[in-house]
Structure formats: C-alpha cells, structure tokens
C-alpha positions as a printed Julia matrix, in Angstrom:
211×3 Matrix{Float64}:
  9.34   -2.14   14.81
  6.21   -4.12   13.94
  4.05   -0.96   14.2
  6.36    0.8    11.76
  6.29   -2.11    9.37
  2.49   -2.38    9.44
  2.27    1.39    8.85
  4.62    1.18    5.83
  2.58   -1.71    4.33
 -0.6     0.2     4.83
  0.9     3.24    3.14
  2.22    1.12    0.27
 -1.11   -0.59   -0.29
 -2.93    2.65    0.09
 -0.75    4.21   -2.58
 -1.32    1.25   -4.79
 -5.09    1.55   -4.37
 -4.93    5.25   -5.12
 -3.02    4.7    -8.34
 -5.46    1.97   -9.4
 -8.56    4.16   -9.04
 -7.08    7.05  -10.96
 -8.08    7.49  -14.63
 -4.41    7.8   -15.42
 -0.97    8.45  -13.91
 -0.72   10.68  -10.84
  0.27   14.31  -11.5
  3.66   13.73   -9.82
  4.21   10.73  -12.08
  3.52   12.77  -15.24
  5.79   15.54  -14.02
  8.69   13.25  -13.25
  8.17   11.3   -16.47
  8.55   14.55  -18.38
 11.79   15.35  -16.5
 13.41   12.01  -17.32
 12.14   11.99  -20.96
 14.51   14.67  -22.14
 17.83   14.09  -23.88
 19.42   10.84  -22.77
 22.71   11.13  -20.94
 24.87    8.12  -21.92
 26.37    7.79  -18.45
 22.95    7.78  -16.76
 21.56    5.36  -19.24
 24.44    2.97  -18.74
 24.16    3.21  -15.01
 20.42    2.54  -15.18
 20.95   -0.49  -17.37
 23.63   -1.81  -14.96
 21.19   -1.38  -12.05
 18.45   -3.1   -14.06
 20.8    -6.06  -14.53
 21.88   -6.17  -10.81
 18.29   -5.92   -9.59
 16.75   -8.81  -11.48
 17.5   -11.97  -13.42
 20.15  -14.48  -12.32
 22.34  -11.87  -10.64
 19.62  -10.09   -8.66
 17.58  -13.13   -7.79
 20.31  -15.68   -7.08
 23.9   -14.46   -7.17
 23.65  -11.45   -4.86
 21.21  -12.88   -2.24
 22.86  -16.32   -2.09
 26.39  -14.74   -2.08
 25.47  -12.44    0.84
 23.82  -15.35    2.69
 26.9   -17.55    2.18
 29.14  -14.75    3.49
 26.97  -14.51    6.6
 27.06  -18.3     7.1
 30.8   -18.44    6.73
 31.12  -15.69    9.36
 29.02  -17.73   11.77
 25.78  -15.79   11.36
 23.35  -18.49   10.14
 20.23  -16.89   11.54
 21.17  -13.6     9.88
 21.52  -15.47    6.58
 18.11  -17.09    7.1
 16.51  -13.71    7.88
 18.07  -12.19    4.7
 16.8   -14.92    2.43
 13.35  -15.15    4.01
 12.9   -11.38    3.77
 13.91  -11.27    0.11
 11.57  -14.14   -0.79
  8.59  -12.72    1.07
  9.24   -9.27   -0.44
  9.37  -10.7    -3.93
  6.19  -12.79   -3.48
  4.27   -9.79   -2.0
  5.38   -7.57   -4.86
  4.09  -10.08   -7.42
  0.75  -10.43   -5.59
  0.3    -6.63   -5.44
  1.19   -6.32   -9.15
 -1.67   -8.63  -10.03
 -4.03   -7.01   -7.55
 -3.51   -3.46   -8.82
 -2.72   -4.29  -12.49
 -1.3    -0.88  -13.18
 -0.08   -0.13  -16.73
  3.56    0.84  -17.22
  4.81    4.11  -18.8
  5.17    4.29  -22.56
  8.66    4.07  -24.11
 10.05    1.17  -22.17
 13.81    0.74  -22.61
 14.06   -2.74  -20.94
 12.12   -6.0   -20.93
  9.71   -6.14  -18.05
  6.88   -8.29  -16.78
  3.23   -7.34  -16.34
  2.14   -4.87  -13.63
  3.82   -1.6   -12.81
  2.96   -1.17   -9.08
  5.0    -1.66   -7.01
  8.51   -1.77   -8.44
 10.19   -5.07   -7.69
 13.66   -3.61   -8.26
 12.98   -0.87   -5.67
 11.4    -3.28   -3.21
 14.33   -5.7    -3.52
 16.84   -2.89   -3.0
 14.99   -1.54    0.01
 14.71   -5.04    1.56
 18.47   -5.54    1.2
 19.26   -2.07    2.58
 17.03   -2.41    5.66
 18.31   -5.96    6.36
 21.9    -4.75    6.1
 21.17   -1.74    8.39
 19.67   -4.05   11.03
 22.46   -6.62   10.81
 25.35   -4.14   10.79
 25.53   -1.05   12.97
 28.13    0.78   10.85
 26.94    4.17    9.53
 28.51    3.62    6.12
 26.33    0.49    5.6
 23.23    2.58    6.12
 24.42    5.43    3.89
 25.41    3.03    1.05
 22.06    1.25    1.41
 20.11    4.48    1.25
 22.02    5.7    -1.8
 21.57    2.39   -3.52
 17.83    2.46   -2.96
 17.48    5.96   -4.32
 19.62    5.18   -7.4
 17.66    2.02   -8.05
 14.33    3.82   -7.78
 15.5     6.62  -10.12
 16.95    4.21  -12.61
 13.57    2.45  -12.96
 11.9     5.76  -13.94
 14.82    6.71  -16.2
 14.27    3.48  -18.16
 10.49    4.12  -18.22
  9.98    0.8   -16.52
  8.0     2.43  -13.75
  6.18    5.54  -12.68
  7.74    7.4    -9.75
  4.91    6.31   -7.4
  5.67    2.66   -8.33
  9.21    3.07   -6.95
  7.88    4.74   -3.81
  5.51    1.85   -3.28
  8.35   -0.65   -3.8
 10.51    1.05   -1.23
  7.64    1.08    1.26
  6.8    -2.57    0.78
 10.41   -3.78    0.75
 11.24   -1.87    3.89
  8.12   -3.05    5.61
  8.86   -6.71    4.95
 12.4    -6.39    6.23
 11.18   -4.67    9.51
  8.24   -7.02    9.98
 10.35  -10.19    9.69
 13.06   -8.73   11.93
 10.72   -9.22   14.93
 10.63  -13.02   14.89
 14.31  -13.26   13.9
 15.58  -10.65   16.32
 16.67  -12.88   19.25
 18.58  -15.45   17.15
 20.1   -12.63   15.15
 21.28  -11.09   18.44
 22.9   -14.35   19.36
 24.62  -14.41   16.0
 26.38  -11.19   16.9
 27.98  -12.77   19.97
 30.81  -14.5    18.22
 33.77  -15.45   20.58
 37.18  -14.24   19.61
 39.07  -17.31   18.33
 42.35  -15.83   19.53
 41.25  -15.27   23.09
 41.31  -18.02   25.76
 38.06  -19.31   27.03
 37.05  -17.86   30.42
 38.18  -19.99   33.35
 35.34  -22.1    34.68
 34.7   -21.95   38.38
 33.84  -25.23   40.0
 31.79  -25.35   43.16
 33.27  -27.29   45.98
C-alpha cells in the first residue's frame, strides 16, 4: 500500500513538473478544452456548479468531512473518523503546497471563482481522498463504484467550468489517492479494531474460570 502511494505521489509530482516546464498547456489539455468549450448544455453546467459547491467552501471543507466523521464516531469507529479527517487535511495542505510550487496558470474563460494555481485540482484531490478512504473503510462494492463515479464527475466538472486543465484533475486524483493510501498504513491496525464492533443484542461469551 505504501509503495503504491509513493508511486502515485511521484507520478503526480512528475506530471506537475512536466506541466510547469512546458511553454503552454499540454496537447491533451488543449484538445479536451476544445471539446468542453462548445455549446453549453444547461444540465451539465448546473451539475458542474453543484459539484463546485460540494467540493469547496463551507460544505466541502466543513459540512461533508465533519458530518462523515461524526457518523463514524457515532457508529463506534473513532479511529476511522480520525483517519478520514487527517487524510483530508493532509491532502488539502499538500495540494496548496504544490499549487505554489508549480504555479500553473488556469485556462481562460473561468466560470467560477477560484484561487491561484491550477495544478493540481483541489476538488479532484478532495474527491479522490474521500473515495479511497471510503473504499478502505467499507468493503461494499457499491461504495467503490459510487466513489469512482464521483471522482470522475468531479474531475470532468472542473474542466467543464474551465477551472482546470485536464492534467490538473489527473494530478489531483493521483495526489488525493496517494495521501489516503499512505496514511492508511499507520491507521490500519486501529481501523481494523474499529471494525470489530460487538453485537449489542447478543450475549457476551461466557467466561471460563480456571480452577
């Protein structure tokens, strides 16, 4: 797991370095930007704006993470809640550091208010962190499917709003996934203990006393 995480971080930073030394956007960025720059579809634009709202601001930074952590705590999974919050904080901090390191300019025609630095996408990184954390905490297939779909939609919405180049969103997914995997290592044992929750309706096993 750690090896995979380190590899993903290396790929993400390598992609960021590559974009920073280019005279302009990557060819794939220009191609995708031309695809999403056509006639605006109201439904897609609305969906992208909703995802922009969910991925940042009070909702994305406080409501969703703290709500999810509270739900885990109530269910008796305190270490899982700690893992979730630490992963999100570390991911967000790393994204901001990389934004300043690479200093990439955003696409023209922004449709939303954004901060400085285009690489990597904070929205995509946040979505990827949440998706990987959820996949590690819950074994259900539908959790992983929903998480993967959410990450793809978030990434595409950022390019649809001209907030990021396509490679920015790829970098965000790599960084966010890497952070979640890397932090899973030190949290893994307490998280595993979190999963062992005794059934409140079942009697405790009879203790055997030595004579």
